[in-house]
N, CA, C and O atoms as CSV, one atom per row, in Angstrom:
chain,resi,resn,atom,element,x,y,z
A,1,MET,N,N,96.418,89.378,99.169
A,1,MET,CA,C,96.830,90.885,99.515
A,1,MET,C,C,95.303,91.337,100.380
A,1,MET,O,O,95.436,91.897,101.468
A,2,ALA,N,N,94.175,91.122,99.955
A,2,ALA,CA,C,93.000,91.419,100.252
A,2,ALA,C,C,92.850,91.280,101.754
A,2,ALA,O,O,92.461,92.153,102.530
A,3,ALA,N,N,93.257,89.919,102.064
A,3,ALA,CA,C,93.337,89.442,103.470
A,3,ALA,C,C,94.013,90.341,104.629
A,3,ALA,O,O,93.705,90.493,105.811
A,4,ARG,N,N,95.157,90.932,103.761
A,4,ARG,CA,C,95.875,91.791,104.919
A,4,ARG,C,C,95.661,92.884,104.703
A,4,ARG,O,O,95.970,93.630,105.633
A,5,THR,N,N,95.047,93.576,103.432
A,5,THR,CA,C,94.858,95.120,103.569
A,5,THR,C,C,93.262,95.580,103.836
A,5,THR,O,O,92.985,96.651,104.376
A,6,THR,N,N,92.270,94.630,103.385
A,6,THR,CA,C,90.728,95.071,103.388
A,6,THR,C,C,90.200,94.173,104.154
A,6,THR,O,O,89.719,94.643,105.185
A,7,ILE,N,N,90.099,92.856,104.010
A,7,ILE,CA,C,89.186,91.840,104.761
A,7,ILE,C,C,89.637,91.693,106.266
A,7,ILE,O,O,88.887,91.706,107.242
A,8,GLY,N,N,90.954,91.557,106.263
A,8,GLY,CA,C,91.649,91.064,107.503
A,8,GLY,C,C,91.212,92.091,108.916
A,8,GLY,O,O,90.639,91.817,109.970
A,9,PRO,N,N,91.781,93.369,108.368
A,9,PRO,CA,C,91.446,94.204,109.370
A,9,PRO,C,C,90.112,94.544,109.678
A,9,PRO,O,O,89.906,94.950,110.821
A,10,ARG,N,N,89.299,94.473,109.007
A,10,ARG,CA,C,87.707,94.465,109.266
A,10,ARG,C,C,87.121,93.449,109.846
A,10,ARG,O,O,86.139,93.616,110.569
A,11,LEU,N,N,87.673,92.200,109.592
A,11,LEU,CA,C,87.335,91.069,110.492
A,11,LEU,C,C,87.826,91.004,111.909
A,11,LEU,O,O,87.144,90.450,112.772
A,12,LEU,N,N,89.176,91.642,112.220
A,12,LEU,CA,C,89.595,91.567,113.258
A,12,LEU,C,C,88.964,92.704,114.253
A,12,LEU,O,O,89.059,92.597,115.476
A,13,GLU,N,N,88.344,93.751,113.642
A,13,GLU,CA,C,87.753,94.771,114.207
A,13,GLU,C,C,86.268,94.165,114.683
A,13,GLU,O,O,85.846,94.524,115.782
A,14,PHE,N,N,85.575,93.369,113.975
A,14,PHE,CA,C,84.452,92.548,113.962
A,14,PHE,C,C,84.654,91.821,115.162
A,14,PHE,O,O,83.896,91.971,116.120
A,15,ALA,N,N,85.809,90.893,115.187
A,15,ALA,CA,C,86.037,89.960,116.465
A,15,ALA,C,C,86.273,90.921,117.743
A,15,ALA,O,O,85.923,90.546,118.862
A,16,ARG,N,N,86.842,92.096,117.541
A,16,ARG,CA,C,86.948,92.764,118.995
A,16,ARG,C,C,85.530,93.358,119.412
A,16,ARG,O,O,85.269,93.616,120.587
A,17,GLN,N,N,84.703,93.541,118.448
A,17,GLN,CA,C,83.549,94.051,118.944
A,17,GLN,C,C,82.677,92.920,119.354
A,17,GLN,O,O,81.669,93.260,119.972
A,18,ASN,N,N,82.850,91.607,119.138
A,18,ASN,CA,C,82.042,90.603,119.149
A,18,ASN,C,C,82.914,89.304,119.769
A,18,ASN,O,O,83.259,88.291,119.162
A,19,PRO,N,N,83.146,89.648,121.113
A,19,PRO,CA,C,84.104,88.658,121.762
A,19,PRO,C,C,83.594,87.116,121.913
A,19,PRO,O,O,84.352,86.233,122.314
A,20,ASP,N,N,82.395,86.906,121.593
A,20,ASP,CA,C,81.866,85.604,121.761
A,20,ASP,C,C,82.001,84.818,120.344
A,20,ASP,O,O,81.793,83.610,120.237
A,21,VAL,N,N,82.380,85.673,119.263
A,21,VAL,CA,C,82.449,85.043,117.728
A,21,VAL,C,C,83.942,84.573,118.013
A,21,VAL,O,O,84.749,85.254,118.645
A,22,SER,N,N,84.184,83.440,117.517
A,22,SER,CA,C,85.294,82.541,116.863
A,22,SER,C,C,85.776,82.603,115.599
A,22,SER,O,O,84.998,82.231,114.720
A,23,ILE,N,N,86.849,82.972,115.275
A,23,ILE,CA,C,87.229,83.383,113.716
A,23,ILE,C,C,88.255,82.000,113.625
A,23,ILE,O,O,89.171,81.789,114.420
A,24,ASP,N,N,87.939,81.237,112.636
A,24,ASP,CA,C,88.971,80.289,111.590
A,24,ASP,C,C,89.236,80.938,110.353
A,24,ASP,O,O,88.476,80.726,109.408
A,25,LEU,N,N,90.190,81.684,110.230
A,25,LEU,CA,C,90.426,82.243,109.069
A,25,LEU,C,C,91.582,81.576,107.963
A,25,LEU,O,O,92.775,81.553,108.267
A,26,THR,N,N,91.202,81.169,106.966
A,26,THR,CA,C,92.119,80.569,105.897
A,26,THR,C,C,92.133,81.431,104.701
A,26,THR,O,O,91.108,81.661,104.059
A,27,THR,N,N,93.509,81.999,104.344
A,27,THR,CA,C,93.457,82.518,103.194
A,27,THR,C,C,94.243,81.625,102.339
A,27,THR,O,O,95.203,80.953,102.718
A,28,THR,N,N,93.674,81.682,100.946
A,28,THR,CA,C,94.160,80.947,99.736
A,28,THR,C,C,93.453,81.272,98.382
A,28,THR,O,O,92.280,81.641,98.433
A,29,THR,N,N,93.921,81.189,97.477
A,29,THR,CA,C,93.578,81.321,96.100
A,29,THR,C,C,92.989,80.025,95.635
A,29,THR,O,O,92.298,80.007,94.616
A,30,ALA,N,N,93.210,79.010,96.282
A,30,ALA,CA,C,92.555,77.423,95.976
A,30,ALA,C,C,91.105,77.766,95.965
A,30,ALA,O,O,90.608,78.620,96.700
A,31,MET,N,N,90.418,77.013,95.043
A,31,MET,CA,C,88.900,76.869,95.059
A,31,MET,C,C,88.684,75.828,96.140
A,31,MET,O,O,88.773,74.651,95.791
A,32,LEU,N,N,88.361,76.156,97.640
A,32,LEU,CA,C,87.928,75.206,98.329
A,32,LEU,C,C,86.488,74.827,98.134
A,32,LEU,O,O,85.788,75.573,97.449
A,33,ASP,N,N,85.996,73.782,98.647
A,33,ASP,CA,C,84.613,73.292,98.564
A,33,ASP,C,C,83.743,74.085,99.938
A,33,ASP,O,O,84.116,73.757,101.064
A,34,PHE,N,N,82.999,74.753,99.857
A,34,PHE,CA,C,82.421,75.253,101.001
A,34,PHE,C,C,81.754,74.209,101.889
A,34,PHE,O,O,81.912,74.225,103.110
A,35,PHE,N,N,81.068,73.378,101.315
A,35,PHE,CA,C,80.518,72.254,102.282
A,35,PHE,C,C,81.363,71.313,102.739
A,35,PHE,O,O,81.207,70.933,103.899
A,36,ARG,N,N,82.467,70.723,101.900
A,36,ARG,CA,C,83.264,69.802,102.588
A,36,ARG,C,C,84.165,70.251,103.451
A,36,ARG,O,O,84.432,69.571,104.442
A,37,ASP,N,N,84.745,71.388,103.237
A,37,ASP,CA,C,85.621,72.351,103.907
A,37,ASP,C,C,85.000,73.082,105.210
A,37,ASP,O,O,85.700,73.610,106.073
A,38,ASN,N,N,83.717,73.042,105.228
A,38,ASN,CA,C,82.949,73.618,106.520
A,38,ASN,C,C,83.142,75.057,106.487
A,38,ASN,O,O,83.334,75.650,107.549
A,39,ILE,N,N,83.109,75.720,105.314
A,39,ILE,CA,C,83.207,77.319,105.197
A,39,ILE,C,C,82.028,77.971,105.313
A,39,ILE,O,O,81.145,77.709,104.497
A,40,ASP,N,N,81.802,78.921,106.328
A,40,ASP,CA,C,80.621,79.868,106.293
A,40,ASP,C,C,80.433,81.056,105.367
A,40,ASP,O,O,79.376,81.329,104.799
A,41,ILE,N,N,81.490,81.688,105.280
A,41,ILE,CA,C,81.556,82.709,104.225
A,41,ILE,C,C,82.894,82.665,103.664
A,41,ILE,O,O,83.810,81.960,104.088
A,42,ALA,N,N,82.941,83.415,102.747
A,42,ALA,CA,C,84.208,83.444,101.582
A,42,ALA,C,C,83.966,84.440,101.039
A,42,ALA,O,O,82.866,84.955,100.840
A,43,PHE,N,N,85.535,84.977,100.602
A,43,PHE,CA,C,85.448,86.166,99.836
A,43,PHE,C,C,86.228,85.424,98.462
A,43,PHE,O,O,87.306,84.841,98.576
A,44,ARG,N,N,85.596,85.535,97.352
A,44,ARG,CA,C,86.301,84.878,95.840
A,44,ARG,C,C,86.359,86.120,94.946
A,44,ARG,O,O,85.545,87.041,94.881
A,45,LEU,N,N,87.588,85.930,94.221
A,45,LEU,CA,C,87.444,86.666,92.984
A,45,LEU,C,C,87.126,85.821,91.922
A,45,LEU,O,O,87.434,84.629,91.925
A,46,GLY,N,N,86.374,86.509,90.783
A,46,GLY,CA,C,86.072,85.879,89.657
A,46,GLY,C,C,84.620,85.192,89.882
A,46,GLY,O,O,84.133,85.063,91.005
A,47,PRO,N,N,84.001,84.778,88.726
A,47,PRO,CA,C,82.631,84.157,88.616
A,47,PRO,C,C,82.701,82.766,89.503
A,47,PRO,O,O,83.704,82.056,89.574
A,48,LEU,N,N,81.597,82.543,90.086
A,48,LEU,CA,C,81.486,81.358,90.831
A,48,LEU,C,C,80.794,80.411,89.977
A,48,LEU,O,O,79.891,80.832,89.254
A,49,SER,N,N,81.154,78.994,89.973
A,49,SER,CA,C,80.791,77.963,89.110
A,49,SER,C,C,79.600,77.025,89.830
A,49,SER,O,O,78.918,76.273,89.133
A,50,ASP,N,N,79.453,77.099,90.909
A,50,ASP,CA,C,78.559,76.485,91.594
A,50,ASP,C,C,77.117,77.410,91.818
A,50,ASP,O,O,77.013,78.341,92.616
A,51,SER,N,N,76.030,76.899,90.894
A,51,SER,CA,C,75.075,77.845,90.994
A,51,SER,C,C,74.145,77.755,92.199
A,51,SER,O,O,73.214,78.558,92.272
A,52,SER,N,N,74.326,76.847,93.142
A,52,SER,CA,C,73.723,76.838,94.510
A,52,SER,C,C,74.339,77.646,95.408
A,52,SER,O,O,73.995,77.523,96.583
A,53,LEU,N,N,75.287,78.555,95.089
A,53,LEU,CA,C,75.908,79.434,96.120
A,53,LEU,C,C,75.029,80.799,95.778
A,53,LEU,O,O,74.404,81.022,94.741
A,54,VAL,N,N,75.149,81.584,96.857
A,54,VAL,CA,C,74.662,83.084,96.864
A,54,VAL,C,C,76.019,83.913,96.756
A,54,VAL,O,O,76.914,83.757,97.586
A,55,ALA,N,N,76.115,84.720,95.785
A,55,ALA,CA,C,77.187,85.721,95.716
A,55,ALA,C,C,76.564,86.949,95.657
A,55,ALA,O,O,75.402,87.021,95.260
A,56,LYS,N,N,77.324,88.148,96.078
A,56,LYS,CA,C,77.004,89.439,96.042
A,56,LYS,C,C,78.656,90.008,95.589
A,56,LYS,O,O,79.738,89.607,96.019
A,57,ARG,N,N,78.384,91.002,94.643
A,57,ARG,CA,C,79.776,91.809,94.313
A,57,ARG,C,C,80.064,92.810,95.173
A,57,ARG,O,O,79.246,93.664,95.516
A,58,LEU,N,N,81.319,92.743,95.583
A,58,LEU,CA,C,81.475,93.505,96.980
A,58,LEU,C,C,82.427,94.679,96.140
A,58,LEU,O,O,82.147,95.847,96.409
A,59,TRP,N,N,83.250,94.504,95.396
A,59,TRP,CA,C,84.015,95.662,94.854
A,59,TRP,C,C,84.665,94.900,93.647
A,59,TRP,O,O,84.565,93.680,93.513
A,60,SER,N,N,85.409,95.804,92.689
A,60,SER,CA,C,86.102,95.082,91.827
A,60,SER,C,C,87.649,94.987,91.829
A,60,SER,O,O,88.212,95.910,92.417
A,61,VAL,N,N,88.302,94.194,91.368
A,61,VAL,CA,C,89.802,94.181,91.703
A,61,VAL,C,C,90.611,94.035,90.331
A,61,VAL,O,O,90.787,92.911,89.862
A,62,PRO,N,N,91.136,95.254,89.647
A,62,PRO,CA,C,91.577,95.069,88.457
A,62,PRO,C,C,92.885,94.419,88.268
A,62,PRO,O,O,93.791,94.773,89.022
A,63,TYR,N,N,93.080,93.677,87.531
A,63,TYR,CA,C,94.343,92.780,87.097
A,63,TYR,C,C,94.873,93.251,85.918
A,63,TYR,O,O,94.235,93.949,85.131
A,64,SER,N,N,96.139,92.862,85.744
A,64,SER,CA,C,96.730,93.131,84.620
A,64,SER,C,C,97.735,92.099,84.276
A,64,SER,O,O,98.075,91.450,85.266
A,65,PHE,N,N,98.383,91.710,83.035
A,65,PHE,CA,C,99.159,90.730,82.734
A,65,PHE,C,C,100.651,91.516,83.035
A,65,PHE,O,O,100.864,92.709,82.819
A,66,CYS,N,N,101.503,90.651,83.522
A,66,CYS,CA,C,102.708,91.060,83.730
A,66,CYS,C,C,103.846,90.060,83.622
A,66,CYS,O,O,103.659,88.850,83.750
A,67,ALA,N,N,105.192,90.680,83.351
A,67,ALA,CA,C,106.334,89.500,83.067
A,67,ALA,C,C,107.575,90.504,83.049
A,67,ALA,O,O,107.521,91.682,82.694
A,68,GLY,N,N,108.692,89.823,83.496
A,68,GLY,CA,C,109.747,90.500,83.693
A,68,GLY,C,C,110.467,90.754,82.540
A,68,GLY,O,O,110.408,89.944,81.615
A,69,ALA,N,N,111.259,91.934,82.440
A,69,ALA,CA,C,112.030,92.369,81.115
A,69,ALA,C,C,112.715,91.372,80.395
A,69,ALA,O,O,112.668,91.214,79.175
A,70,GLY,N,N,113.439,90.617,81.319
A,70,GLY,CA,C,114.289,89.417,80.550
A,70,GLY,C,C,113.302,88.443,80.018
A,70,GLY,O,O,113.571,87.902,78.945
A,71,PHE,N,N,112.186,88.148,80.630
A,71,PHE,CA,C,111.280,87.010,80.098
A,71,PHE,C,C,110.603,87.823,78.878
A,71,PHE,O,O,110.344,87.140,77.887
A,72,ILE,N,N,110.309,89.090,78.831
A,72,ILE,CA,C,109.895,89.657,77.501
A,72,ILE,C,C,110.785,89.617,76.383
A,72,ILE,O,O,110.414,89.390,75.231
A,73,ALA,N,N,112.105,89.866,76.774
A,73,ALA,CA,C,113.188,89.876,75.740
A,73,ALA,C,C,113.251,88.461,75.181
A,73,ALA,O,O,113.021,88.198,74.001
A,74,ASP,N,N,113.599,87.509,76.176
A,74,ASP,CA,C,113.751,86.109,75.927
A,74,ASP,C,C,112.603,85.593,74.898
A,74,ASP,O,O,112.839,84.729,74.054
A,75,ASN,N,N,111.588,86.091,75.027
A,75,ASN,CA,C,110.431,85.441,74.208
A,75,ASN,C,C,110.007,86.339,73.013
A,75,ASN,O,O,108.951,86.142,72.412
A,76,GLY,N,N,110.881,87.341,72.694
A,76,GLY,CA,C,110.638,88.345,71.563
A,76,GLY,C,C,109.408,89.168,71.684
A,76,GLY,O,O,108.854,89.581,70.665
A,77,LEU,N,N,108.955,89.426,72.852
A,77,LEU,CA,C,107.815,90.322,72.899
A,77,LEU,C,C,108.098,91.709,72.899
A,77,LEU,O,O,109.134,92.112,73.427
A,78,ASP,N,N,107.201,92.574,72.303
A,78,ASP,CA,C,107.308,94.067,72.846
A,78,ASP,C,C,105.992,94.387,73.513
A,78,ASP,O,O,105.925,95.461,74.110
A,79,ARG,N,N,104.792,93.485,73.486
A,79,ARG,CA,C,103.865,93.729,74.272
A,79,ARG,C,C,103.066,92.421,74.340
A,79,ARG,O,O,103.129,91.635,73.395
A,80,LEU,N,N,102.335,92.164,75.392
A,80,LEU,CA,C,101.391,90.869,75.195
A,80,LEU,C,C,100.146,91.152,74.667
A,80,LEU,O,O,99.548,92.202,74.897
A,81,THR,N,N,99.729,90.255,73.966
A,81,THR,CA,C,98.372,90.475,73.249
A,81,THR,C,C,97.546,89.227,73.901
A,81,THR,O,O,98.135,88.271,74.407
A,82,LEU,N,N,96.164,89.325,73.843
A,82,LEU,CA,C,95.200,88.307,74.496
A,82,LEU,C,C,95.590,87.099,74.188
A,82,LEU,O,O,95.432,86.234,75.049
A,83,ASP,N,N,96.084,86.797,73.133
A,83,ASP,CA,C,96.433,85.354,72.454
A,83,ASP,C,C,97.704,84.686,73.240
A,83,ASP,O,O,97.743,83.502,73.574
A,84,GLU,N,N,98.626,85.542,73.452
A,84,GLU,CA,C,99.891,85.134,74.050
A,84,GLU,C,C,99.806,84.677,75.375
A,84,GLU,O,O,100.359,83.594,75.564
A,85,PRO,N,N,99.234,85.235,76.403
A,85,PRO,CA,C,99.556,84.729,77.539
A,85,PRO,C,C,99.139,83.304,77.942
A,85,PRO,O,O,99.642,82.701,78.891
A,86,SER,N,N,98.069,82.763,77.049
A,86,SER,CA,C,97.665,81.370,77.488
A,86,SER,C,C,98.642,80.293,76.798
A,86,SER,O,O,98.737,79.083,77.002
A,87,ASN,N,N,99.373,81.180,75.866
A,87,ASN,CA,C,100.509,79.982,75.341
A,87,ASN,C,C,101.914,80.249,75.668
A,87,ASN,O,O,102.832,79.692,75.064
A,88,LEU,N,N,102.093,81.086,76.608
A,88,LEU,CA,C,103.468,81.476,77.109
A,88,LEU,C,C,103.692,80.355,78.521
A,88,LEU,O,O,102.746,79.716,78.983
A,89,PRO,N,N,104.929,80.282,79.002
A,89,PRO,CA,C,104.923,79.895,80.268
A,89,PRO,C,C,104.331,80.784,81.637
A,89,PRO,O,O,104.682,81.933,81.906
A,90,ALA,N,N,103.525,80.106,82.285
A,90,ALA,CA,C,102.792,80.882,83.093
A,90,ALA,C,C,103.018,80.690,84.685
A,90,ALA,O,O,103.558,79.631,85.007
A,91,ILE,N,N,102.733,81.424,85.525
A,91,ILE,CA,C,102.598,81.458,86.838
A,91,ILE,C,C,101.517,81.739,87.258
A,91,ILE,O,O,101.099,82.883,87.074
A,92,ILE,N,N,100.815,80.883,87.879
A,92,ILE,CA,C,99.081,80.999,88.149
A,92,ILE,C,C,98.808,80.920,89.702
A,92,ILE,O,O,99.681,80.394,90.392
A,93,SER,N,N,97.883,81.310,90.190
A,93,SER,CA,C,97.294,81.286,91.619
A,93,SER,C,C,96.314,80.195,91.797
A,93,SER,O,O,95.641,80.258,92.826
A,94,ARG,N,N,96.102,79.200,90.987
A,94,ARG,CA,C,95.095,78.153,91.176
A,94,ARG,C,C,93.690,78.559,90.775
A,94,ARG,O,O,92.717,77.829,90.964
A,95,GLN,N,N,93.621,79.884,90.154
A,95,GLN,CA,C,92.179,80.373,89.436
A,95,GLN,C,C,92.482,80.562,87.963
A,95,GLN,O,O,93.660,80.690,87.631
A,96,PRO,N,N,91.590,80.588,87.115
A,96,PRO,CA,C,91.701,80.947,85.828
A,96,PRO,C,C,91.673,82.513,85.577
A,96,PRO,O,O,90.992,83.280,86.258
A,97,TRP,N,N,92.462,82.893,84.555
A,97,TRP,CA,C,92.328,84.197,84.463
A,97,TRP,C,C,91.183,84.659,83.813
A,97,TRP,O,O,90.948,84.268,82.670
A,98,VAL,N,N,90.471,85.403,84.358
A,98,VAL,CA,C,89.132,85.944,83.968
A,98,VAL,C,C,89.460,87.405,83.437
A,98,VAL,O,O,89.966,88.214,84.215
A,99,LEU,N,N,89.212,87.713,82.279
A,99,LEU,CA,C,89.113,88.993,81.683
A,99,LEU,C,C,87.926,90.137,81.741
A,99,LEU,O,O,86.822,89.605,81.853
A,100,GLN,N,N,87.896,91.079,81.710
A,100,GLN,CA,C,87.168,92.104,82.075
A,100,GLN,C,C,85.757,91.862,81.377
A,100,GLN,O,O,84.636,91.982,81.872
A,101,ASN,N,N,86.124,91.489,80.091
A,101,ASN,CA,C,84.917,90.995,79.091
A,101,ASN,C,C,84.254,89.630,79.345
A,101,ASN,O,O,83.417,89.157,78.575
A,102,GLY,N,N,84.707,88.980,80.553
A,102,GLY,CA,C,84.022,87.948,81.115
A,102,GLY,C,C,84.790,86.462,80.427
A,102,GLY,O,O,84.421,85.384,80.892
A,103,GLN,N,N,85.829,86.482,79.345
A,103,GLN,CA,C,86.290,85.488,78.762
A,103,GLN,C,C,87.170,85.187,79.848
A,103,GLN,O,O,87.567,85.955,80.724
A,104,THR,N,N,87.492,83.662,79.643
A,104,THR,CA,C,88.605,82.892,80.596
A,104,THR,C,C,89.467,82.358,79.993
A,104,THR,O,O,89.259,81.457,79.180
A,105,LEU,N,N,90.718,82.871,80.317
A,105,LEU,CA,C,92.009,82.246,79.839
A,105,LEU,C,C,92.678,81.030,80.510
A,105,LEU,O,O,92.767,81.016,81.738
A,106,ARG,N,N,93.095,80.134,79.859
A,106,ARG,CA,C,93.529,78.898,80.623
A,106,ARG,C,C,94.905,78.690,80.225
A,106,ARG,O,O,95.002,78.085,79.158
A,107,PRO,N,N,96.073,79.039,80.813
A,107,PRO,CA,C,97.129,78.916,80.473
A,107,PRO,C,C,97.695,77.446,80.233
A,107,PRO,O,O,97.532,76.575,81.088
A,108,ARG,N,N,98.355,77.206,79.058
A,108,ARG,CA,C,98.785,75.847,78.578
A,108,ARG,C,C,99.879,75.397,79.161
A,108,ARG,O,O,99.967,74.206,79.460
A,109,ASP,N,N,100.900,76.300,79.415
A,109,ASP,CA,C,102.276,75.999,79.859
A,109,ASP,C,C,102.267,76.507,81.420
A,109,ASP,O,O,102.771,77.575,81.770
A,110,VAL,N,N,101.628,75.596,82.292
A,110,VAL,CA,C,101.844,76.286,83.710
A,110,VAL,C,C,103.247,75.980,84.383
A,110,VAL,O,O,103.507,74.834,84.746
A,111,VAL,N,N,104.054,76.914,84.527
A,111,VAL,CA,C,105.765,76.359,85.181
A,111,VAL,C,C,105.556,76.395,86.603
A,111,VAL,O,O,106.273,75.671,87.294
A,112,HIS,N,N,104.509,77.271,87.265
A,112,HIS,CA,C,104.583,77.439,88.713
A,112,HIS,C,C,103.082,77.744,89.160
A,112,HIS,O,O,102.361,78.483,88.490
A,113,SER,N,N,102.653,77.117,90.355
A,113,SER,CA,C,101.189,77.436,90.823
A,113,SER,C,C,101.524,78.023,92.205
A,113,SER,O,O,102.212,77.251,92.874
A,114,ILE,N,N,101.277,78.969,92.698
A,114,ILE,CA,C,101.663,79.606,93.905
A,114,ILE,C,C,100.462,80.669,94.280
A,114,ILE,O,O,99.998,81.639,93.682
A,115,ASP,N,N,100.121,79.930,95.770
A,115,ASP,CA,C,98.875,80.874,96.245
A,115,ASP,C,C,98.706,82.447,96.527
A,115,ASP,O,O,97.694,83.144,96.599
A,116,ASP,N,N,99.956,82.721,96.650
A,116,ASP,CA,C,100.142,83.959,97.142
A,116,ASP,C,C,100.457,84.999,96.185
A,116,ASP,O,O,101.536,84.899,95.602
A,117,LEU,N,N,99.564,86.161,95.876
A,117,LEU,CA,C,99.634,86.762,94.746
A,117,LEU,C,C,100.884,87.840,94.787
A,117,LEU,O,O,101.322,88.371,93.767
A,118,ASP,N,N,101.237,88.011,95.700
A,118,ASP,CA,C,102.686,88.836,95.927
A,118,ASP,C,C,103.778,88.067,95.182
A,118,ASP,O,O,104.491,88.448,94.254
A,119,ILE,N,N,103.731,86.842,95.840
A,119,ILE,CA,C,104.966,85.930,95.281
A,119,ILE,C,C,104.723,85.638,93.839
A,119,ILE,O,O,105.754,85.503,93.180
A,120,VAL,N,N,103.530,85.503,93.161
A,120,VAL,CA,C,103.084,85.443,91.764
A,120,VAL,C,C,103.750,86.712,91.273
A,120,VAL,O,O,104.628,86.454,90.450
A,121,ALA,N,N,103.621,87.839,91.495
A,121,ALA,CA,C,104.227,88.839,91.064
A,121,ALA,C,C,105.730,89.025,91.155
A,121,ALA,O,O,106.475,89.577,90.346
A,122,ALA,N,N,106.026,88.423,92.359
A,122,ALA,CA,C,107.491,88.482,92.464
A,122,ALA,C,C,108.390,87.597,91.505
A,122,ALA,O,O,109.477,87.946,91.043
A,123,ALA,N,N,107.637,86.184,91.251
A,123,ALA,CA,C,108.138,85.421,90.240
A,123,ALA,C,C,108.133,85.902,88.993
A,123,ALA,O,O,109.152,85.732,88.323
A,124,ALA,N,N,107.042,86.573,88.437
A,124,ALA,CA,C,106.974,86.994,87.243
A,124,ALA,C,C,108.109,88.224,86.998
A,124,ALA,O,O,108.636,88.330,85.890
A,125,ALA,N,N,108.399,89.003,87.928
A,125,ALA,CA,C,109.573,90.090,87.963
A,125,ALA,C,C,110.756,89.352,87.668
A,125,ALA,O,O,111.469,89.833,86.788
A,126,ARG,N,N,111.174,88.152,88.278
A,126,ARG,CA,C,112.098,87.386,88.202
A,126,ARG,C,C,112.192,86.599,87.007
A,126,ARG,O,O,112.977,85.651,87.033
A,127,ASN,N,N,111.425,86.857,85.794
A,127,ASN,CA,C,111.475,86.288,84.390
A,127,ASN,C,C,111.140,84.746,84.601
A,127,ASN,O,O,111.609,83.924,83.814
A,128,LEU,N,N,110.404,84.387,85.566
A,128,LEU,CA,C,109.751,82.968,85.663
A,128,LEU,C,C,108.554,82.705,84.689
A,128,LEU,O,O,108.269,81.549,84.374
A,129,GLY,N,N,108.041,83.493,84.342
A,129,GLY,CA,C,106.904,83.290,83.281
A,129,GLY,C,C,106.082,84.608,83.161
A,129,GLY,O,O,106.503,85.717,83.491
A,130,VAL,N,N,104.897,84.347,82.663
A,130,VAL,CA,C,103.847,85.516,82.704
A,130,VAL,C,C,102.946,85.276,83.739
A,130,VAL,O,O,102.856,84.123,84.162
A,131,ALA,N,N,102.172,86.279,84.284
A,131,ALA,CA,C,101.262,86.198,85.472
A,131,ALA,C,C,100.174,87.271,85.284
A,131,ALA,O,O,100.270,88.221,84.507
A,132,ILE,N,N,99.123,87.005,86.094
A,132,ILE,CA,C,98.540,88.263,86.179
A,132,ILE,C,C,98.611,88.897,87.709
A,132,ILE,O,O,98.721,88.122,88.660
A,133,ARG,N,N,98.554,90.103,87.885
A,133,ARG,CA,C,98.983,90.930,89.177
A,133,ARG,C,C,97.800,91.841,89.502
A,133,ARG,O,O,97.151,92.302,88.563
A,134,HIS,N,N,97.509,92.103,90.623
A,134,HIS,CA,C,96.704,93.170,91.393
A,134,HIS,C,C,97.061,94.522,90.677
A,134,HIS,O,O,98.263,94.666,90.452
A,135,ASP,N,N,96.421,95.300,90.373
A,135,ASP,CA,C,96.942,96.885,90.210
A,135,ASP,C,C,96.922,97.428,91.567
A,135,ASP,O,O,96.016,97.331,92.395
A,136,GLN,N,N,97.935,97.955,91.665
A,136,GLN,CA,C,98.215,98.804,92.765
A,136,GLN,C,C,97.202,99.866,92.665
A,136,GLN,O,O,96.813,100.342,91.598
A,137,GLY,N,N,96.748,100.253,93.981
A,137,GLY,CA,C,95.864,101.530,93.974
A,137,GLY,C,C,94.439,101.129,93.606
A,137,GLY,O,O,93.609,101.959,93.236
A,138,ALA,N,N,94.219,100.004,93.706
A,138,ALA,CA,C,92.885,99.511,93.014
A,138,ALA,C,C,91.646,99.750,94.007
A,138,ALA,O,O,91.883,99.709,95.214
A,139,ALA,N,N,90.520,99.963,93.626
A,139,ALA,CA,C,89.346,100.164,94.430
A,139,ALA,C,C,89.134,99.040,95.244
A,139,ALA,O,O,89.169,97.867,94.871
A,140,ALA,N,N,88.851,99.574,96.689
A,140,ALA,CA,C,88.155,98.614,97.667
A,140,ALA,C,C,87.230,99.280,98.140
A,140,ALA,O,O,87.004,100.480,97.988
A,141,PRO,N,N,86.547,98.349,98.857
A,141,PRO,CA,C,85.126,98.784,99.669
A,141,PRO,C,C,85.620,99.809,100.791
A,141,PRO,O,O,86.687,99.690,101.392
A,142,ALA,N,N,84.827,100.684,100.959
A,142,ALA,CA,C,85.058,101.738,101.920
A,142,ALA,C,C,84.791,101.411,103.292
A,142,ALA,O,O,84.963,102.255,104.172
């Protein structure tokens, strides 16, 4: 989503203003290796596990747990608690679920791994599992 709404348009404007710069853009939620994959700059969500990298927080991206009404009914849930998401069938985007307090949840029953966060949300809406989704109207850099 950020590639389409925030980073992409700014990157295209940068390319227009700098015609000698060539862009090779990859959008994925997979954790690529900066050195092996020849990546000069990356925008990542969540904490970095490699301490040799330099990171700067640009903005916060709020997420929330989501699931379809049928999934909630089938699993006898009236609401999700922090213990439940990691035990339920999960739809992930190849990144751990990092909570606001820094706690990392790793789902035990991954039923689908999907790189596109919009498709993750659509899969959850179709009762395929619990997921995290980007809260609409979230703050982005100006």
